[in-house]
HTML snippet that shows the backbone in 3Dmol.js (N, CA, C, O; Angstrom):
<script src="https://3Dmol.org/build/3Dmol-min.js"></script>
<div id="view" style="width:600px;height:400px;position:relative"></div>
<script>
const pdb = `
ATOM      1  N   MET A   1      -0.797   9.379 -14.994  1.00  0.00           N
ATOM      2  CA  MET A   1      -1.677  10.507 -14.709  1.00  0.00           C
ATOM      3  C   MET A   1      -2.211  10.405 -13.284  1.00  0.00           C
ATOM      4  O   MET A   1      -2.527   9.314 -12.810  1.00  0.00           O
ATOM      5  N   SER A   2      -2.307  11.515 -12.624  1.00  0.00           N
ATOM      6  CA  SER A   2      -2.771  11.575 -11.236  1.00  0.00           C
ATOM      7  C   SER A   2      -4.291  11.487 -11.164  1.00  0.00           C
ATOM      8  O   SER A   2      -4.995  11.905 -12.083  1.00  0.00           O
ATOM      9  N   ARG A   3      -4.778  10.943 -10.071  1.00  0.00           N
ATOM     10  CA  ARG A   3      -6.232  10.928  -9.879  1.00  0.00           C
ATOM     11  C   ARG A   3      -6.742  12.280  -9.400  1.00  0.00           C
ATOM     12  O   ARG A   3      -7.947  12.534  -9.400  1.00  0.00           O
ATOM     13  N   TRP A   4      -5.810  13.154  -8.988  1.00  0.00           N
ATOM     14  CA  TRP A   4      -6.167  14.481  -8.503  1.00  0.00           C
ATOM     15  C   TRP A   4      -6.237  15.444  -9.684  1.00  0.00           C
ATOM     16  O   TRP A   4      -5.220  15.665 -10.340  1.00  0.00           O
ATOM     17  N   PRO A   5      -7.393  16.019  -9.974  1.00  0.00           N
ATOM     18  CA  PRO A   5      -7.504  16.955 -11.099  1.00  0.00           C
ATOM     19  C   PRO A   5      -6.876  18.305 -10.760  1.00  0.00           C
ATOM     20  O   PRO A   5      -6.750  18.651  -9.586  1.00  0.00           O
ATOM     21  N   PRO A   6      -6.483  19.067 -11.779  1.00  0.00           N
ATOM     22  CA  PRO A   6      -5.975  20.406 -11.504  1.00  0.00           C
ATOM     23  C   PRO A   6      -7.089  21.287 -10.935  1.00  0.00           C
ATOM     24  O   PRO A   6      -8.262  21.084 -11.246  1.00  0.00           O
ATOM     25  N   LEU A   7      -6.729  22.245 -10.120  1.00  0.00           N
ATOM     26  CA  LEU A   7      -7.703  23.180  -9.553  1.00  0.00           C
ATOM     27  C   LEU A   7      -7.611  24.508 -10.294  1.00  0.00           C
ATOM     28  O   LEU A   7      -6.525  24.945 -10.678  1.00  0.00           O
ATOM     29  N   ASP A   8      -8.759  25.141 -10.490  1.00  0.00           N
ATOM     30  CA  ASP A   8      -8.712  26.476 -11.081  1.00  0.00           C
ATOM     31  C   ASP A   8      -8.702  27.510  -9.953  1.00  0.00           C
ATOM     32  O   ASP A   8      -8.856  27.170  -8.779  1.00  0.00           O
ATOM     33  N   CYS A   9      -8.523  28.751 -10.323  1.00  0.00           N
ATOM     34  CA  CYS A   9      -8.356  29.819  -9.345  1.00  0.00           C
ATOM     35  C   CYS A   9      -9.576  29.963  -8.433  1.00  0.00           C
ATOM     36  O   CYS A   9      -9.433  30.144  -7.224  1.00  0.00           O
ATOM     37  N   SER A  10     -10.759  29.883  -9.006  1.00  0.00           N
ATOM     38  CA  SER A  10     -11.970  30.040  -8.187  1.00  0.00           C
ATOM     39  C   SER A  10     -12.106  28.913  -7.168  1.00  0.00           C
ATOM     40  O   SER A  10     -12.576  29.142  -6.053  1.00  0.00           O
ATOM     41  N   ASP A  11     -11.696  27.689  -7.540  1.00  0.00           N
ATOM     42  CA  ASP A  11     -11.738  26.575  -6.582  1.00  0.00           C
ATOM     43  C   ASP A  11     -10.798  26.820  -5.414  1.00  0.00           C
ATOM     44  O   ASP A  11     -11.157  26.575  -4.262  1.00  0.00           O
ATOM     45  N   VAL A  12      -9.597  27.300  -5.703  1.00  0.00           N
ATOM     46  CA  VAL A  12      -8.618  27.563  -4.641  1.00  0.00           C
ATOM     47  C   VAL A  12      -9.119  28.674  -3.725  1.00  0.00           C
ATOM     48  O   VAL A  12      -9.011  28.565  -2.504  1.00  0.00           O
ATOM     49  N   LYS A  13      -9.663  29.731  -4.298  1.00  0.00           N
ATOM     50  CA  LYS A  13     -10.174  30.838  -3.480  1.00  0.00           C
ATOM     51  C   LYS A  13     -11.352  30.392  -2.615  1.00  0.00           C
ATOM     52  O   LYS A  13     -11.445  30.774  -1.449  1.00  0.00           O
ATOM     53  N   LYS A  14     -12.260  29.579  -3.187  1.00  0.00           N
ATOM     54  CA  LYS A  14     -13.382  29.043  -2.404  1.00  0.00           C
ATOM     55  C   LYS A  14     -12.871  28.204  -1.244  1.00  0.00           C
ATOM     56  O   LYS A  14     -13.354  28.318  -0.118  1.00  0.00           O
ATOM     57  N   ALA A  15     -11.889  27.362  -1.534  1.00  0.00           N
ATOM     58  CA  ALA A  15     -11.338  26.490  -0.496  1.00  0.00           C
ATOM     59  C   ALA A  15     -10.695  27.304   0.616  1.00  0.00           C
ATOM     60  O   ALA A  15     -10.933  27.040   1.795  1.00  0.00           O
ATOM     61  N   LEU A  16      -9.882  28.291   0.254  1.00  0.00           N
ATOM     62  CA  LEU A  16      -9.222  29.107   1.274  1.00  0.00           C
ATOM     63  C   LEU A  16     -10.229  29.878   2.110  1.00  0.00           C
ATOM     64  O   LEU A  16     -10.084  29.989   3.327  1.00  0.00           O
ATOM     65  N   LYS A  17     -11.246  30.407   1.455  1.00  0.00           N
ATOM     66  CA  LYS A  17     -12.275  31.150   2.187  1.00  0.00           C
ATOM     67  C   LYS A  17     -13.014  30.235   3.165  1.00  0.00           C
ATOM     68  O   LYS A  17     -13.277  30.628   4.301  1.00  0.00           O
ATOM     69  N   SER A  18     -13.349  29.021   2.730  1.00  0.00           N
ATOM     70  CA  SER A  18     -14.064  28.107   3.620  1.00  0.00           C
ATOM     71  C   SER A  18     -13.171  27.576   4.736  1.00  0.00           C
ATOM     72  O   SER A  18     -13.670  27.102   5.756  1.00  0.00           O
ATOM     73  N   LEU A  19     -11.847  27.654   4.547  1.00  0.00           N
ATOM     74  CA  LEU A  19     -10.900  27.252   5.590  1.00  0.00           C
ATOM     75  C   LEU A  19     -10.484  28.435   6.470  1.00  0.00           C
ATOM     76  O   LEU A  19      -9.498  28.360   7.203  1.00  0.00           O
ATOM     77  N   ASP A  20     -11.255  29.535   6.384  1.00  0.00           N
ATOM     78  CA  ASP A  20     -11.076  30.732   7.215  1.00  0.00           C
ATOM     79  C   ASP A  20      -9.828  31.550   6.906  1.00  0.00           C
ATOM     80  O   ASP A  20      -9.327  32.262   7.778  1.00  0.00           O
ATOM     81  N   PHE A  21      -9.325  31.461   5.694  1.00  0.00           N
ATOM     82  CA  PHE A  21      -8.246  32.349   5.261  1.00  0.00           C
ATOM     83  C   PHE A  21      -8.875  33.634   4.750  1.00  0.00           C
ATOM     84  O   PHE A  21     -10.003  33.633   4.257  1.00  0.00           O
ATOM     85  N   GLU A  22      -8.140  34.723   4.871  1.00  0.00           N
ATOM     86  CA  GLU A  22      -8.609  36.024   4.394  1.00  0.00           C
ATOM     87  C   GLU A  22      -7.603  36.596   3.407  1.00  0.00           C
ATOM     88  O   GLU A  22      -6.395  36.480   3.613  1.00  0.00           O
ATOM     89  N   PRO A  23      -8.094  37.216   2.332  1.00  0.00           N
ATOM     90  CA  PRO A  23      -7.148  37.799   1.369  1.00  0.00           C
ATOM     91  C   PRO A  23      -6.547  39.095   1.901  1.00  0.00           C
ATOM     92  O   PRO A  23      -7.231  39.894   2.541  1.00  0.00           O
ATOM     93  N   ARG A  24      -5.273  39.289   1.631  1.00  0.00           N
ATOM     94  CA  ARG A  24      -4.616  40.559   1.926  1.00  0.00           C
ATOM     95  C   ARG A  24      -4.806  41.472   0.729  1.00  0.00           C
ATOM     96  O   ARG A  24      -4.961  40.988  -0.393  1.00  0.00           O
ATOM     97  N   PRO A  25      -4.798  42.776   0.940  1.00  0.00           N
ATOM     98  CA  PRO A  25      -4.888  43.693  -0.198  1.00  0.00           C
ATOM     99  C   PRO A  25      -3.710  43.477  -1.155  1.00  0.00           C
ATOM    100  O   PRO A  25      -2.572  43.285  -0.726  1.00  0.00           O
ATOM    101  N   GLN A  26      -4.008  43.512  -2.462  1.00  0.00           N
ATOM    102  CA  GLN A  26      -2.960  43.334  -3.456  1.00  0.00           C
ATOM    103  C   GLN A  26      -2.187  44.628  -3.666  1.00  0.00           C
ATOM    104  O   GLN A  26      -2.729  45.727  -3.548  1.00  0.00           O
ATOM    105  N   LYS A  27      -0.898  44.467  -3.982  1.00  0.00           N
ATOM    106  CA  LYS A  27      -0.035  45.630  -4.174  1.00  0.00           C
ATOM    107  C   LYS A  27       0.686  45.539  -5.511  1.00  0.00           C
ATOM    108  O   LYS A  27       1.895  45.310  -5.556  1.00  0.00           O
ATOM    109  N   GLY A  28      -0.061  45.719  -6.605  1.00  0.00           N
ATOM    110  CA  GLY A  28       0.553  45.806  -7.918  1.00  0.00           C
ATOM    111  C   GLY A  28       1.159  44.529  -8.447  1.00  0.00           C
ATOM    112  O   GLY A  28       2.112  44.590  -9.224  1.00  0.00           O
ATOM    113  N   THR A  29       0.653  43.379  -8.063  1.00  0.00           N
ATOM    114  CA  THR A  29       1.168  42.105  -8.533  1.00  0.00           C
ATOM    115  C   THR A  29       0.012  41.147  -8.766  1.00  0.00           C
ATOM    116  O   THR A  29      -1.077  41.339  -8.225  1.00  0.00           O
ATOM    117  N   SER A  30       0.242  40.123  -9.566  1.00  0.00           N
ATOM    118  CA  SER A  30      -0.812  39.141  -9.819  1.00  0.00           C
ATOM    119  C   SER A  30      -0.927  38.137  -8.667  1.00  0.00           C
ATOM    120  O   SER A  30      -1.914  37.408  -8.573  1.00  0.00           O
ATOM    121  N   HIS A  31       0.071  38.101  -7.805  1.00  0.00           N
ATOM    122  CA  HIS A  31       0.063  37.166  -6.684  1.00  0.00           C
ATOM    123  C   HIS A  31      -0.855  37.668  -5.577  1.00  0.00           C
ATOM    124  O   HIS A  31      -0.733  38.801  -5.113  1.00  0.00           O
ATOM    125  N   GLU A  32      -1.770  36.808  -5.167  1.00  0.00           N
ATOM    126  CA  GLU A  32      -2.641  37.130  -4.031  1.00  0.00           C
ATOM    127  C   GLU A  32      -2.095  36.425  -2.795  1.00  0.00           C
ATOM    128  O   GLU A  32      -1.624  35.291  -2.879  1.00  0.00           O
ATOM    129  N   GLN A  33      -2.157  37.086  -1.673  1.00  0.00           N
ATOM    130  CA  GLN A  33      -1.744  36.515  -0.396  1.00  0.00           C
ATOM    131  C   GLN A  33      -2.995  36.273   0.447  1.00  0.00           C
ATOM    132  O   GLN A  33      -3.789  37.187   0.671  1.00  0.00           O
ATOM    133  N   TRP A  34      -3.163  35.045   0.906  1.00  0.00           N
ATOM    134  CA  TRP A  34      -4.262  34.687   1.794  1.00  0.00           C
ATOM    135  C   TRP A  34      -3.647  34.299   3.127  1.00  0.00           C
ATOM    136  O   TRP A  34      -2.695  33.519   3.164  1.00  0.00           O
ATOM    137  N   VAL A  35      -4.178  34.831   4.226  1.00  0.00           N
ATOM    138  CA  VAL A  35      -3.571  34.613   5.538  1.00  0.00           C
ATOM    139  C   VAL A  35      -4.591  34.089   6.553  1.00  0.00           C
ATOM    140  O   VAL A  35      -5.798  34.311   6.452  1.00  0.00           O
ATOM    141  N   LYS A  36      -4.028  33.377   7.540  1.00  0.00           N
ATOM    142  CA  LYS A  36      -4.829  32.857   8.651  1.00  0.00           C
ATOM    143  C   LYS A  36      -3.877  32.694   9.828  1.00  0.00           C
ATOM    144  O   LYS A  36      -2.753  32.217   9.673  1.00  0.00           O
ATOM    145  N   ARG A  37      -4.334  33.092  10.986  1.00  0.00           N
ATOM    146  CA  ARG A  37      -3.532  32.952  12.197  1.00  0.00           C
ATOM    147  C   ARG A  37      -4.195  31.891  13.089  1.00  0.00           C
ATOM    148  O   ARG A  37      -5.380  31.978  13.413  1.00  0.00           O
ATOM    149  N   VAL A  38      -3.395  30.889  13.474  1.00  0.00           N
ATOM    150  CA  VAL A  38      -3.879  29.805  14.331  1.00  0.00           C
ATOM    151  C   VAL A  38      -2.899  29.648  15.493  1.00  0.00           C
ATOM    152  O   VAL A  38      -1.718  29.367  15.286  1.00  0.00           O
ATOM    153  N   ASP A  39      -3.388  29.828  16.693  1.00  0.00           N
ATOM    154  CA  ASP A  39      -2.566  29.701  17.905  1.00  0.00           C
ATOM    155  C   ASP A  39      -1.272  30.503  17.805  1.00  0.00           C
ATOM    156  O   ASP A  39      -0.203  30.027  18.186  1.00  0.00           O
ATOM    157  N   GLY A  40      -1.382  31.719  17.290  1.00  0.00           N
ATOM    158  CA  GLY A  40      -0.232  32.595  17.187  1.00  0.00           C
ATOM    159  C   GLY A  40       0.657  32.348  15.981  1.00  0.00           C
ATOM    160  O   GLY A  40       1.603  33.102  15.752  1.00  0.00           O
ATOM    161  N   LYS A  41       0.377  31.307  15.203  1.00  0.00           N
ATOM    162  CA  LYS A  41       1.174  31.016  14.014  1.00  0.00           C
ATOM    163  C   LYS A  41       0.476  31.567  12.777  1.00  0.00           C
ATOM    164  O   LYS A  41      -0.724  31.366  12.591  1.00  0.00           O
ATOM    165  N   LEU A  42       1.231  32.261  11.937  1.00  0.00           N
ATOM    166  CA  LEU A  42       0.689  32.851  10.719  1.00  0.00           C
ATOM    167  C   LEU A  42       0.904  31.894   9.550  1.00  0.00           C
ATOM    168  O   LEU A  42       2.026  31.463   9.281  1.00  0.00           O
ATOM    169  N   TYR A  43      -0.183  31.572   8.865  1.00  0.00           N
ATOM    170  CA  TYR A  43      -0.117  30.786   7.635  1.00  0.00           C
ATOM    171  C   TYR A  43      -0.406  31.732   6.481  1.00  0.00           C
ATOM    172  O   TYR A  43      -1.415  32.439   6.482  1.00  0.00           O
ATOM    173  N   LYS A  44       0.491  31.741   5.490  1.00  0.00           N
ATOM    174  CA  LYS A  44       0.336  32.641   4.349  1.00  0.00           C
ATOM    175  C   LYS A  44       0.427  31.812   3.075  1.00  0.00           C
ATOM    176  O   LYS A  44       1.423  31.129   2.834  1.00  0.00           O
ATOM    177  N   VAL A  45      -0.627  31.881   2.260  1.00  0.00           N
ATOM    178  CA  VAL A  45      -0.695  31.123   1.015  1.00  0.00           C
ATOM    179  C   VAL A  45      -0.639  32.102  -0.149  1.00  0.00           C
ATOM    180  O   VAL A  45      -1.387  33.079  -0.183  1.00  0.00           O
ATOM    181  N   THR A  46       0.245  31.838  -1.096  1.00  0.00           N
ATOM    182  CA  THR A  46       0.365  32.658  -2.293  1.00  0.00           C
ATOM    183  C   THR A  46      -0.399  31.995  -3.425  1.00  0.00           C
ATOM    184  O   THR A  46      -0.168  30.827  -3.739  1.00  0.00           O
ATOM    185  N   VAL A  47      -1.316  32.748  -4.042  1.00  0.00           N
ATOM    186  CA  VAL A  47      -2.111  32.253  -5.157  1.00  0.00           C
ATOM    187  C   VAL A  47      -1.828  33.157  -6.358  1.00  0.00           C
ATOM    188  O   VAL A  47      -2.021  34.371  -6.292  1.00  0.00           O
ATOM    189  N   ASP A  48      -1.371  32.557  -7.443  1.00  0.00           N
ATOM    190  CA  ASP A  48      -1.068  33.302  -8.676  1.00  0.00           C
ATOM    191  C   ASP A  48      -2.036  32.844  -9.761  1.00  0.00           C
ATOM    192  O   ASP A  48      -1.754  31.895 -10.492  1.00  0.00           O
ATOM    193  N   CYS A  49      -3.170  33.517  -9.862  1.00  0.00           N
ATOM    194  CA  CYS A  49      -4.244  33.094 -10.765  1.00  0.00           C
ATOM    195  C   CYS A  49      -3.845  32.972 -12.232  1.00  0.00           C
ATOM    196  O   CYS A  49      -4.384  32.099 -12.913  1.00  0.00           O
ATOM    197  N   PRO A  50      -2.935  33.789 -12.765  1.00  0.00           N
ATOM    198  CA  PRO A  50      -2.532  33.579 -14.158  1.00  0.00           C
ATOM    199  C   PRO A  50      -1.874  32.215 -14.409  1.00  0.00           C
ATOM    200  O   PRO A  50      -1.774  31.786 -15.558  1.00  0.00           O
ATOM    201  N   LYS A  51      -1.430  31.536 -13.357  1.00  0.00           N
ATOM    202  CA  LYS A  51      -0.836  30.201 -13.507  1.00  0.00           C
ATOM    203  C   LYS A  51      -1.898  29.095 -13.520  1.00  0.00           C
ATOM    204  O   LYS A  51      -1.561  27.930 -13.732  1.00  0.00           O
ATOM    205  N   ALA A  52      -3.155  29.432 -13.299  1.00  0.00           N
ATOM    206  CA  ALA A  52      -4.231  28.432 -13.250  1.00  0.00           C
ATOM    207  C   ALA A  52      -4.484  27.865 -14.637  1.00  0.00           C
ATOM    208  O   ALA A  52      -4.248  28.561 -15.624  1.00  0.00           O
ATOM    209  N   PRO A  53      -4.954  26.636 -14.750  1.00  0.00           N
ATOM    210  CA  PRO A  53      -5.258  25.705 -13.665  1.00  0.00           C
ATOM    211  C   PRO A  53      -3.976  25.210 -12.994  1.00  0.00           C
ATOM    212  O   PRO A  53      -2.948  24.999 -13.637  1.00  0.00           O
ATOM    213  N   PHE A  54      -4.080  25.035 -11.687  1.00  0.00           N
ATOM    214  CA  PHE A  54      -2.917  24.702 -10.884  1.00  0.00           C
ATOM    215  C   PHE A  54      -2.613  23.203 -10.944  1.00  0.00           C
ATOM    216  O   PHE A  54      -3.492  22.366 -10.741  1.00  0.00           O
ATOM    217  N   SER A  55      -1.360  22.890 -11.227  1.00  0.00           N
ATOM    218  CA  SER A  55      -0.920  21.497 -11.267  1.00  0.00           C
ATOM    219  C   SER A  55      -0.902  20.939  -9.846  1.00  0.00           C
ATOM    220  O   SER A  55      -1.027  21.677  -8.868  1.00  0.00           O
ATOM    221  N   LEU A  56      -0.747  19.642  -9.760  1.00  0.00           N
ATOM    222  CA  LEU A  56      -0.697  19.000  -8.452  1.00  0.00           C
ATOM    223  C   LEU A  56       0.491  19.504  -7.641  1.00  0.00           C
ATOM    224  O   LEU A  56       0.408  19.608  -6.417  1.00  0.00           O
ATOM    225  N   THR A  57       1.586  19.816  -8.310  1.00  0.00           N
ATOM    226  CA  THR A  57       2.760  20.363  -7.618  1.00  0.00           C
ATOM    227  C   THR A  57       2.423  21.691  -6.948  1.00  0.00           C
ATOM    228  O   THR A  57       2.799  21.916  -5.798  1.00  0.00           O
ATOM    229  N   LEU A  58       1.711  22.582  -7.664  1.00  0.00           N
ATOM    230  CA  LEU A  58       1.330  23.872  -7.073  1.00  0.00           C
ATOM    231  C   LEU A  58       0.273  23.694  -5.988  1.00  0.00           C
ATOM    232  O   LEU A  58       0.307  24.393  -4.975  1.00  0.00           O
ATOM    233  N   VAL A  59      -0.663  22.770  -6.184  1.00  0.00           N
ATOM    234  CA  VAL A  59      -1.676  22.498  -5.150  1.00  0.00           C
ATOM    235  C   VAL A  59      -0.985  22.011  -3.883  1.00  0.00           C
ATOM    236  O   VAL A  59      -1.321  22.448  -2.782  1.00  0.00           O
ATOM    237  N   ASP A  60      -0.022  21.107  -4.035  1.00  0.00           N
ATOM    238  CA  ASP A  60       0.727  20.616  -2.867  1.00  0.00           C
ATOM    239  C   ASP A  60       1.489  21.746  -2.182  1.00  0.00           C
ATOM    240  O   ASP A  60       1.550  21.795  -0.954  1.00  0.00           O
ATOM    241  N   SER A  61       2.066  22.647  -2.961  1.00  0.00           N
ATOM    242  CA  SER A  61       2.798  23.774  -2.389  1.00  0.00           C
ATOM    243  C   SER A  61       1.864  24.695  -1.606  1.00  0.00           C
ATOM    244  O   SER A  61       2.190  25.117  -0.497  1.00  0.00           O
ATOM    245  N   MET A  62       0.701  25.008  -2.185  1.00  0.00           N
ATOM    246  CA  MET A  62      -0.258  25.868  -1.480  1.00  0.00           C
ATOM    247  C   MET A  62      -0.782  25.180  -0.226  1.00  0.00           C
ATOM    248  O   MET A  62      -0.975  25.834   0.799  1.00  0.00           O
ATOM    249  N   ALA A  63      -1.013  23.876  -0.290  1.00  0.00           N
ATOM    250  CA  ALA A  63      -1.479  23.133   0.890  1.00  0.00           C
ATOM    251  C   ALA A  63      -0.416  23.167   1.987  1.00  0.00           C
ATOM    252  O   ALA A  63      -0.742  23.337   3.161  1.00  0.00           O
ATOM    253  N   ALA A  64       0.836  23.008   1.616  1.00  0.00           N
ATOM    254  CA  ALA A  64       1.920  23.060   2.608  1.00  0.00           C
ATOM    255  C   ALA A  64       2.007  24.444   3.240  1.00  0.00           C
ATOM    256  O   ALA A  64       2.210  24.557   4.449  1.00  0.00           O
ATOM    257  N   GLN A  65       1.855  25.503   2.438  1.00  0.00           N
ATOM    258  CA  GLN A  65       1.870  26.862   2.980  1.00  0.00           C
ATOM    259  C   GLN A  65       0.730  27.067   3.963  1.00  0.00           C
ATOM    260  O   GLN A  65       0.873  27.791   4.949  1.00  0.00           O
ATOM    261  N   ALA A  66      -0.419  26.419   3.689  1.00  0.00           N
ATOM    262  CA  ALA A  66      -1.594  26.567   4.544  1.00  0.00           C
ATOM    263  C   ALA A  66      -1.571  25.635   5.748  1.00  0.00           C
ATOM    264  O   ALA A  66      -2.397  25.764   6.652  1.00  0.00           O
ATOM    265  N   GLY A  67      -0.633  24.702   5.764  1.00  0.00           N
ATOM    266  CA  GLY A  67      -0.549  23.754   6.877  1.00  0.00           C
ATOM    267  C   GLY A  67      -1.650  22.712   6.837  1.00  0.00           C
ATOM    268  O   GLY A  67      -2.111  22.257   7.883  1.00  0.00           O
ATOM    269  N   ILE A  68      -2.082  22.327   5.630  1.00  0.00           N
ATOM    270  CA  ILE A  68      -3.172  21.359   5.460  1.00  0.00           C
ATOM    271  C   ILE A  68      -2.728  20.242   4.518  1.00  0.00           C
ATOM    272  O   ILE A  68      -1.671  20.331   3.894  1.00  0.00           O
ATOM    273  N   SER A  69      -3.530  19.206   4.419  1.00  0.00           N
ATOM    274  CA  SER A  69      -3.230  18.092   3.520  1.00  0.00           C
ATOM    275  C   SER A  69      -3.638  18.430   2.093  1.00  0.00           C
ATOM    276  O   SER A  69      -4.334  19.418   1.857  1.00  0.00           O
ATOM    277  N   ARG A  70      -3.209  17.616   1.153  1.00  0.00           N
ATOM    278  CA  ARG A  70      -3.593  17.789  -0.248  1.00  0.00           C
ATOM    279  C   ARG A  70      -5.108  17.689  -0.407  1.00  0.00           C
ATOM    280  O   ARG A  70      -5.693  18.406  -1.219  1.00  0.00           O
ATOM    281  N   ARG A  71      -5.736  16.821   0.349  1.00  0.00           N
ATOM    282  CA  ARG A  71      -7.167  16.564   0.228  1.00  0.00           C
ATOM    283  C   ARG A  71      -8.021  17.760   0.675  1.00  0.00           C
ATOM    284  O   ARG A  71      -9.103  17.983   0.132  1.00  0.00           O
ATOM    285  N   ALA A  72      -7.547  18.517   1.646  1.00  0.00           N
ATOM    286  CA  ALA A  72      -8.337  19.597   2.254  1.00  0.00           C
ATOM    287  C   ALA A  72      -8.834  20.650   1.264  1.00  0.00           C
ATOM    288  O   ALA A  72     -10.012  21.002   1.330  1.00  0.00           O
ATOM    289  N   PRO A  73      -8.014  21.175   0.350  1.00  0.00           N
ATOM    290  CA  PRO A  73      -8.562  22.184  -0.568  1.00  0.00           C
ATOM    291  C   PRO A  73      -9.599  21.608  -1.529  1.00  0.00           C
ATOM    292  O   PRO A  73     -10.534  22.305  -1.925  1.00  0.00           O
ATOM    293  N   TYR A  74      -9.437  20.343  -1.905  1.00  0.00           N
ATOM    294  CA  TYR A  74     -10.433  19.708  -2.777  1.00  0.00           C
ATOM    295  C   TYR A  74     -11.761  19.569  -2.046  1.00  0.00           C
ATOM    296  O   TYR A  74     -12.813  19.898  -2.594  1.00  0.00           O
ATOM    297  N   GLN A  75     -11.713  19.080  -0.807  1.00  0.00           N
ATOM    298  CA  GLN A  75     -12.946  18.915  -0.039  1.00  0.00           C
ATOM    299  C   GLN A  75     -13.598  20.252   0.268  1.00  0.00           C
ATOM    300  O   GLN A  75     -14.822  20.369   0.203  1.00  0.00           O
ATOM    301  N   ALA A  76     -12.807  21.258   0.599  1.00  0.00           N
ATOM    302  CA  ALA A  76     -13.356  22.569   0.948  1.00  0.00           C
ATOM    303  C   ALA A  76     -13.997  23.251  -0.256  1.00  0.00           C
ATOM    304  O   ALA A  76     -14.973  23.983  -0.097  1.00  0.00           O
ATOM    305  N   ALA A  77     -13.472  23.028  -1.445  1.00  0.00           N
ATOM    306  CA  ALA A  77     -14.004  23.666  -2.658  1.00  0.00           C
ATOM    307  C   ALA A  77     -15.112  22.850  -3.317  1.00  0.00           C
ATOM    308  O   ALA A  77     -15.766  23.335  -4.240  1.00  0.00           O
ATOM    309  N   ASP A  78     -15.330  21.627  -2.859  1.00  0.00           N
ATOM    310  CA  ASP A  78     -16.231  20.696  -3.546  1.00  0.00           C
ATOM    311  C   ASP A  78     -17.676  20.796  -3.069  1.00  0.00           C
ATOM    312  O   ASP A  78     -18.248  19.809  -2.608  1.00  0.00           O
ATOM    313  N   LYS A  79     -18.262  21.973  -3.177  1.00  0.00           N
ATOM    314  CA  LYS A  79     -19.646  22.166  -2.745  1.00  0.00           C
ATOM    315  C   LYS A  79     -20.639  21.511  -3.697  1.00  0.00           C
ATOM    316  O   LYS A  79     -21.736  21.139  -3.279  1.00  0.00           O
ATOM    317  N   LYS A  80     -20.277  21.363  -4.964  1.00  0.00           N
ATOM    318  CA  LYS A  80     -21.184  20.759  -5.949  1.00  0.00           C
ATOM    319  C   LYS A  80     -20.932  19.268  -6.123  1.00  0.00           C
ATOM    320  O   LYS A  80     -21.509  18.638  -7.009  1.00  0.00           O
ATOM    321  N   LYS A  81     -20.077  18.704  -5.285  1.00  0.00           N
ATOM    322  CA  LYS A  81     -19.784  17.269  -5.273  1.00  0.00           C
ATOM    323  C   LYS A  81     -19.265  16.751  -6.610  1.00  0.00           C
ATOM    324  O   LYS A  81     -19.622  15.655  -7.040  1.00  0.00           O
ATOM    325  N   LYS A  82     -18.411  17.554  -7.272  1.00  0.00           N
ATOM    326  CA  LYS A  82     -17.885  17.113  -8.560  1.00  0.00           C
ATOM    327  C   LYS A  82     -16.683  16.180  -8.416  1.00  0.00           C
ATOM    328  O   LYS A  82     -16.276  15.543  -9.388  1.00  0.00           O
ATOM    329  N   TRP A  83     -16.116  16.094  -7.218  1.00  0.00           N
ATOM    330  CA  TRP A  83     -14.958  15.215  -6.999  1.00  0.00           C
ATOM    331  C   TRP A  83     -15.247  14.125  -5.980  1.00  0.00           C
ATOM    332  O   TRP A  83     -14.332  13.698  -5.275  1.00  0.00           O
ATOM    333  N   THR A  84     -16.476  13.663  -5.879  1.00  0.00           N
ATOM    334  CA  THR A  84     -16.819  12.666  -4.862  1.00  0.00           C
ATOM    335  C   THR A  84     -16.000  11.375  -5.027  1.00  0.00           C
ATOM    336  O   THR A  84     -15.769  10.662  -4.051  1.00  0.00           O
ATOM    337  N   TRP A  85     -15.575  11.082  -6.225  1.00  0.00           N
ATOM    338  CA  TRP A  85     -14.776   9.885  -6.461  1.00  0.00           C
ATOM    339  C   TRP A  85     -13.418   9.950  -5.765  1.00  0.00           C
ATOM    340  O   TRP A  85     -12.776   8.916  -5.584  1.00  0.00           O
ATOM    341  N   LEU A  86     -12.970  11.138  -5.374  1.00  0.00           N
ATOM    342  CA  LEU A  86     -11.705  11.250  -4.645  1.00  0.00           C
ATOM    343  C   LEU A  86     -11.819  10.759  -3.211  1.00  0.00           C
ATOM    344  O   LEU A  86     -10.806  10.384  -2.620  1.00  0.00           O
ATOM    345  N   TRP A  87     -13.000  10.748  -2.635  1.00  0.00           N
ATOM    346  CA  TRP A  87     -13.162  10.422  -1.215  1.00  0.00           C
ATOM    347  C   TRP A  87     -13.450   8.950  -1.003  1.00  0.00           C
ATOM    348  O   TRP A  87     -13.568   8.515   0.142  1.00  0.00           O
ATOM    349  N   ARG A  88     -13.565   8.176  -2.050  1.00  0.00           N
ATOM    350  CA  ARG A  88     -13.874   6.740  -1.903  1.00  0.00           C
ATOM    351  C   ARG A  88     -12.643   5.945  -1.616  1.00  0.00           C
ATOM    352  O   ARG A  88     -12.717   4.726  -1.464  1.00  0.00           O
TER     353      ARG A  88
END
`;
const viewer = $3Dmol.createViewer("view");
viewer.addModel(pdb, "pdb");
viewer.setStyle({}, {cartoon: {color: "spectrum"}});
viewer.zoomTo();
viewer.render();
</script>
């Protein structure tokens, strides 16, 4: 078993928002697109909330799409310090 817990949809959205991603308008699908432009490069993260809670494989995929580490979405979403044991 992994030490990394699954993330729910609200955690992923909080993390993306705090990392300066913005949601694109949805067009008849459950998949949400979150985008951020850094130095002319577009990062686009696909979030499919019906698949939540997200496994570590999906968290890693979303982190790769965002150009960040696995740890970044956990830290960005952890405002209530529920995962402090991950940073030790």
